C-alpha positions in Angstrom: -37.7 -6.8 4.9 -34.1 -8.1 5.1 -32.7 -9.1 8.4 -29.9 -7.1 9.8 -26.4 -8.4 9.2 -23.9 -8.3 12.1 -20.1 -8.5 12.3 -18.1 -8.5 15.6 -14.4 -7.6 15.7 -13.5 -9.1 19.0 -10.9 -8.6 21.7 -8.6 -6.0 19.9 -6.9 -2.8 21.0 -9.2 -0.2 19.5 -7.6 3.1 18.2 -10.8 5.0 17.4 -9.2 8.3 16.2 -11.8 10.3 18.1 -9.1 11.8 20.4 -5.4 12.0 20.2 -3.7 9.3 22.3 -6.8 7.3 22.9 -6.7 3.5 22.7 -8.3 0.8 24.8 -9.3 -2.9 24.8 -12.7 -3.4 23.3 -14.9 -5.2 20.8 -16.5 -3.5 17.8 -19.9 -4.4 16.6 -21.1 -3.6 13.1 -24.7 -3.7 12.0 -25.1 -3.7 8.2 -22.7 -1.0 7.0 -22.5 1.1 10.2 -20.7 0.8 13.5 -23.3 -0.1 16.1 -21.2 -0.3 19.3 -17.7 0.0 20.6 -17.3 -1.6 24.1 -15.7 -4.4 26.1 -17.3 -7.8 26.1 -20.0 -7.3 23.5 -22.3 -10.3 23.3 -22.6 -11.3 19.6 -26.1 -11.3 18.2 -27.4 -14.5 16.7 -25.9 -15.3 13.4 -23.1 -12.7 13.9 -19.8 -13.2 12.0 -16.8 -12.8 14.3 -13.3 -11.7 13.4 -10.6 -12.4 15.9 -8.5 -9.3 16.8 -6.7 -10.6 19.9 -3.3 -9.1 20.1 -4.1 -6.7 17.3 -4.7 -3.0 16.7 -8.1 -2.1 15.4 -8.2 1.2 13.4 -10.4 3.1 11.0 -9.7 1.9 7.4 -7.0 4.0 5.8 -8.0 6.7 3.3 -5.9 7.8 0.4 -6.6 11.1 -1.3 -4.7 10.6 -4.6 -4.0 7.4 -6.6 -3.9 6.3 -10.2 -4.8 2.6 -10.3 -5.0 2.5 -14.1 -1.3 3.2 -14.2 -0.5 -0.1 -12.4 0.7 -1.9 -15.5 3.5 0.7 -16.0 5.1 -0.1 -12.7 8.9 -0.6 -12.9 8.9 0.9 -16.5 9.2 4.6 -15.7 12.2 5.1 -13.4 14.8 7.8 -13.3 12.6 10.6 -14.9 11.3 14.0 -13.7 7.6 14.7 -14.0 7.3 16.2 -17.4 9.6 13.7 -19.1 7.9 10.9 -17.1 4.6 12.0 -18.5 5.7 12.5 -22.1 8.1 9.5 -22.5 6.2 6.9 -20.4 2.8 7.7 -18.9 1.0 9.4 -21.8 2.2 6.8 -24.4 1.2 4.0 -22.0 -2.3 5.5 -21.4 -2.8 6.0 -25.1 -1.9 2.4 -25.8 -4.2 0.9 -23.1 -7.1 -1.3 -24.4 -10.3 -1.7 -22.6 -9.3 -5.1 -21.2 -6.0 -3.7 -20.1 -7.7 -0.9 -18.2 -9.7 -3.5 -16.4 -6.6 -5.6 -15.5 -4.7 -2.5 -14.3 -7.6 -1.3 -12.2 -8.1 -4.7 -10.6 -4.4 -4.9 -9.8 -4.3 -1.5 -8.2 -7.4 -1.9 -6.2 -6.4 -5.3 -4.9 -3.1 -3.8 -3.8 -4.9 -1.0 -2.0 -7.2 -3.3 -0.1 -4.5 -5.8 0.9 -2.5 -2.9 2.3 -5.3 -1.6 4.4 -6.6 1.2 2.3 -10.4 1.1 2.4 -11.2 4.4 0.6 -9.4 6.3 -2.1 -9.7 9.2 -4.6 -8.5 8.1 -8.0 -7.9 9.6 -11.4 -8.2 7.4 -14.4 -7.1 7.8 -18.0 -9.1 9.3 -20.8 -10.8 6.2 -22.1 -12.6 3.0 -20.8 -13.2 4.5 -17.3 -16.3 2.3 -16.7 -13.9 -0.6 -16.3 -12.3 1.2 -13.3 -15.6 1.5 -11.6 -16.5 -2.1 -12.5 -13.3 -3.3 -10.7 -14.0 -1.1 -7.7 -17.6 -2.5 -7.5 -16.3 -6.1 -7.7 -13.4 -5.9 -5.3 -15.3 -3.9 -2.6 -13.3 -0.7 -2.1 -14.8 2.7 -1.3 -13.8 4.7 -4.4 -14.2 8.2 -5.7 -12.9 8.3 -9.3 -13.3 9.9 -12.7 -12.0 9.8 -16.2 -9.1 12.2 -17.0 -9.7 15.2 -19.1 -7.1 16.6 -21.6 -7.6 18.8 -24.6 -4.1 20.3 -25.2 -0.4 20.0 -24.4 3.0 19.4 -25.9 3.8 15.8 -26.6 0.4 14.6 -25.6 -0.6 11.6 -27.9 -3.6 12.3 -30.1 -5.7 9.5 -28.6 -5.6 11.3 -25.3 -6.9 14.6 -26.6 -10.7 15.2 -26.7 -12.7 18.3 -27.4 -14.2 19.6 -24.1 -17.8 19.0 -25.2 -17.2 15.3 -26.0 -15.1 14.7 -22.9 -17.5 16.3 -20.5 -20.5 14.5 -22.0 -18.8 11.2 -21.4 -18.0 12.3 -17.8 -21.7 13.2 -17.3 -22.7 9.7 -18.5 -20.3 8.0 -16.3 -21.5 10.0 -13.3 -25.1 9.1 -14.1 -24.2 5.4 -14.1 -21.7 5.2 -11.1 -22.2 8.1 -8.7 -23.8 6.7 -5.6 -23.6 3.1 -6.9 -23.0 0.1 -4.6 -24.9 1.7 -1.7 -22.9 5.0 -2.2 -19.6 3.2 -1.9 -18.8 4.5 -5.4 -18.8 8.2 -6.3 -17.7 10.2 -9.3 -15.1 13.0 -9.4 -14.5 15.3 -12.3 -10.8 15.0 -13.1 -9.0 17.5 -15.4 -5.3 16.4 -15.5 -3.5 19.7 -14.8 -3.3 23.2 -16.2 -0.8 22.4 -18.9 -3.0 19.8 -20.6 -6.4 21.6 -20.1 -7.7 24.7 -21.8 -9.5 27.3 -19.8 -12.7 26.3 -21.6 -12.2 22.7 -20.4 -11.4 23.6 -16.8 -14.5 25.9 -16.6 -16.6 23.1 -18.1 -15.3 20.7 -15.5 -16.2 23.1 -12.7 -19.7 23.6 -14.2 -20.3 19.9 -14.5 -19.1 19.1 -11.0 -21.1 21.9 -9.4 -24.3 21.1 -11.3 -24.1 17.4 -10.3 -22.6 17.8 -6.8 -19.4 16.0 -7.7 -15.9 16.3 -6.4 -13.2 18.0 -8.5 -9.7 16.4 -8.6 -6.6 17.7 -10.4 -2.8 18.1 -10.0 -1.2 21.4 -9.0 2.3 22.7 -8.4 3.9 19.3 -8.3 7.1 20.2 -10.2 9.1 23.4 -10.4 9.2 23.5 -14.2 5.5 22.8 -14.4 4.8 25.6 -12.0 7.0 28.1 -14.0 5.2 27.1 -17.2 1.8 27.7 -15.7 2.9 31.2 -14.5 4.3 32.0 -18.0 1.1 30.8 -19.6 -1.4 32.4 -17.2 0.5 35.1 -15.3 -0.6 33.6 -12.0 0.5 30.9 -9.6 -1.0 27.4 -10.3 -3.3 27.3 -7.3 -4.4 30.9 -7.7 -5.2 30.3 -11.4 -7.2 27.2 -10.7 -9.1 29.1 -8.0 -9.9 31.9 -10.4 -11.6 29.4 -12.7 -13.5 27.8 -9.8 -11.3 24.8 -8.9 -11.3 25.6 -5.2 -13.5 24.8 -2.3 -14.4 21.9 -0.1 -15.4 19.8 -3.2 -11.9 20.3 -4.7 -8.7 18.2 -4.2 -5.4 19.4 -5.5 -2.7 16.7 -5.6 0.9 17.6 -4.5 1.1 21.4 -3.9 4.8 21.2 -3.6 5.8 24.6 -5.1 3.3 27.1 -3.7 3.5 30.9 -3.6 3.0 32.5 -0.2 -0.6 33.6 -0.7 -1.7 30.2 -2.0 -1.6 28.7 1.5 -4.1 31.2 2.9 -6.1 30.9 -0.3 -6.6 27.2 0.0 -7.3 27.5 3.7 -9.9 30.2 3.2 -11.6 28.3 0.4 -11.3 25.0 2.2 -9.6 23.3 -0.7 -8.2 19.9 0.0 -4.6 18.9 -0.7 -3.3 15.4 -1.3 0.2 15.1 0.2 2.2 12.5 -1.8 5.7 12.4 -0.4 6.7 9.0 -2.0 6.0 10.1 -5.5 7.4 13.5 -5.0 10.7 12.0 -3.8 10.9 9.5 -6.6 10.3 12.0 -9.4 12.6 14.5 -7.7 9.7 17.0 -7.5 10.4 18.4 -4.1 8.9 18.3 -0.6 5.6 19.9 0.0 5.6 22.0 3.3 3.1 19.9 5.2 3.7 21.6 8.6 2.9 25.0 6.9 -0.1 23.6 5.1 -1.5 22.3 8.4 -0.6 25.4 10.4 -2.3 27.5 7.7 -5.5 25.5 8.2 -5.5 23.7 4.9 -7.3 20.3 4.8 -4.8 17.6 3.9 -4.8 13.9 3.3 -2.2 11.4 2.1 -1.8 9.7 -1.3 0.5 7.1 -2.8 -0.1 8.6 -6.3 0.7 6.0 -9.1 2.6 2.7 -9.2 5.0 4.0 -11.9 6.1 6.9 -9.6 6.2 5.4 -6.2 6.2 2.3 -6.9 3.8 1.0 -4.3 0.3 2.0 -3.3 1.0 1.4 0.4 -0.4 4.0 2.8 2.3 2.8 5.3 5.1 4.2 3.0 3.3 7.6 2.9 2.8 7.6 6.6 6.4 6.8 7.4 7.6 9.6 5.0 5.0 12.1 6.3 6.2 11.4 9.8 9.9 11.8 9.2 10.6 13.8 6.0 9.6 17.2 7.4 12.0 16.9 10.3 14.7 17.9 7.8 13.2 21.4 7.4 11.3 21.9 10.6 13.3 19.8 13.2 12.5 16.5 14.9 8.8 16.0 15.7 7.6 18.3 13.0 4.6 16.1 12.4 3.6 13.8 15.2 2.7 10.2 14.5 -0.8 10.9 15.8 -1.2 13.7 13.3 0.0 11.4 10.6 -2.6 8.8 11.6 -5.2 11.6 11.4 -4.1 12.3 7.8 -4.5 8.7 6.9 -8.0 8.4 8.5 -10.5 11.1 9.4 -8.6 14.0 7.8 -8.4 12.1 4.6 -12.1 11.3 4.8 -12.8 15.1 5.2 -10.9 15.8 2.0 -13.0 13.1 0.2 -16.2 14.6 1.5 -17.0 11.8 3.9 -15.7 13.6 7.0 -18.9 13.4 9.0 -19.3 9.6 8.8 -15.9 8.1 8.0 -12.5 7.8 9.5 -13.3 7.2 13.1 -14.5 4.2 15.0 -17.6 5.5 16.7 -21.3 4.6 16.7 -23.1 5.6 13.6 -20.0 5.9 11.4 -19.5 3.9 8.3 -17.9 0.5 9.0 -14.5 0.8 7.3 -12.0 -1.0 9.6 -8.5 -2.4 9.4 -7.1 -4.9 11.9 -3.3 -4.9 12.2 -1.3 -7.9 13.5 1.8 -7.2 15.6 5.3 -7.7 14.2 8.8 -7.6 15.5 9.1 -3.9 14.4 6.4 -3.1 16.9 8.1 -4.6 19.9 8.1 -3.7 22.7 4.6 -2.3 22.5 4.1 1.4 23.2 2.3 4.2 21.6 0.1 2.8 18.8 0.5 5.7 16.5 4.3 5.4 16.7 4.0 1.7 16.1 1.9 2.0 13.0 3.5 5.1 11.4 7.2 4.3 12.0 7.0 0.5 12.3 4.0 -0.6 10.3 3.8 -2.2 6.9 1.6 -4.2 4.5 2.6 -7.4 6.3 0.7 -6.2 9.4 -2.6 -6.1 7.6 -4.8 -9.0 8.9 -8.4 -8.1 8.3 -10.0 -5.4 6.2 -13.7 -4.4 6.3 -15.3 -1.9 3.9 -18.9 -0.8 4.3 -19.5 -3.6 6.8 -18.2 -6.3 4.4 -15.1 -8.3 5.1 -12.9 -8.0 2.0 -9.6 -9.2 3.5 -9.5 -12.0 6.1 -6.3 -13.3 7.5 -4.4 -11.4 4.9 -6.3 -13.0 2.0 -8.4 -11.1 -0.5 -12.0 -12.5 -0.4 -13.6 -10.6 -3.3 -11.3 -11.8 -6.1 -8.5 -14.2 -6.8 -5.4 -12.2 -6.0 -3.1 -14.8 -7.7 -5.1 -14.6 -10.9 -5.1 -10.8 -10.8 -1.3 -10.9 -10.5 -0.9 -13.3 -13.4 -3.3 -11.4 -15.7 -1.4 -8.2 -14.9 2.0 -9.7 -15.7 0.8 -11.0 -19.0 -0.9 -7.7 -19.9 2.1 -5.6 -18.9 4.4 -7.8 -21.1 2.0 -7.3 -24.1 1.9 -3.5 -23.5 5.7 -3.3 -23.2 6.0 -5.1 -26.5 3.6 -2.7 -28.3 5.4 0.3 -26.8 8.9 -1.1 -27.5 9.8 -0.8 -23.9 12.7 -2.8 -22.6 
């Protein structure tokens, strides 16, 4: 029998996210992959590893509910475009051109960026091919990751290599789920991921639902991100985007819809009633000019919401801090100052996001028995003078504040340095791969 493994995060200001406004000086003891104790002056067990958190905030690891790590090599190559042009002129050609090794390089770059910026868990959508490399990167680097290959079987201007017949596409997804769902001590999970209505036939969408429900997997797609997209869906189906997806079964606590910017009135209540999750991605929505999702109305309607950075070519960063700052300020334009409090934003980035991902009963709070995903944030000039921790993190925080990161009880970032891989080598490999891709695609 293996001996227990202990980790003590010592002498920090703990923000447990168990109650709004609660923070206190304490130590946090981790046993294996769970939080064992939160209290002052914990005596470390013999052989216990200790992380110094003096002068720092200790929070639950941040959770993102929508990212595309495989798009990382297209960063800085897809600016100044709206969604459908961005897809047809940049993202789909890029994804069609990716080799297996380039998928691996892109995934490692994206996941390294997530971890170094304090994101410990994320819901990700891949491309159509080579998705095992995304899971391999997640397994290696140590993130908590829910991901799935992208499904597409139709659509204008979609390159032929990205189109698969539903039977073939779903069979591969089932094989990937058999290999990766629950792997790495349940740190990795599979999600069935049809891209969006315009690139998926009803047959494919229903097949995705049937596969997900039969294997108890998450469903993850895009909905109502862009006005033109939403209008095309209505002309094609006679229904609103969210309502159409719900009619086919893409609704419920196992379903996450990214964006939901252009909703019809009845769709708010529909998502709340069905407990469908929404990924709010303000950074990407602003860059692509898609619009502003009505986050206050979503929350007031009872919809479950988390935050997501979306993809490096449409943000261009994977930082949860960027999304938190936008979520805490952007909605003041429509609803007035204080529309979304900083504490509510922190909830979206922690336990509310964990709920959307299906980990809500054991992730996103610092309390005994919960999974040990933790981020330790060092102070900066933008935090001074110290005050409300939520305000400090949401309005004044950034990637530079991230000192230590723990996922599933394992230290993956210490003193700002990635421990599970060579970050400098990842950066160099990504630069070389991106240059080769740009050459093949004739990108400037």
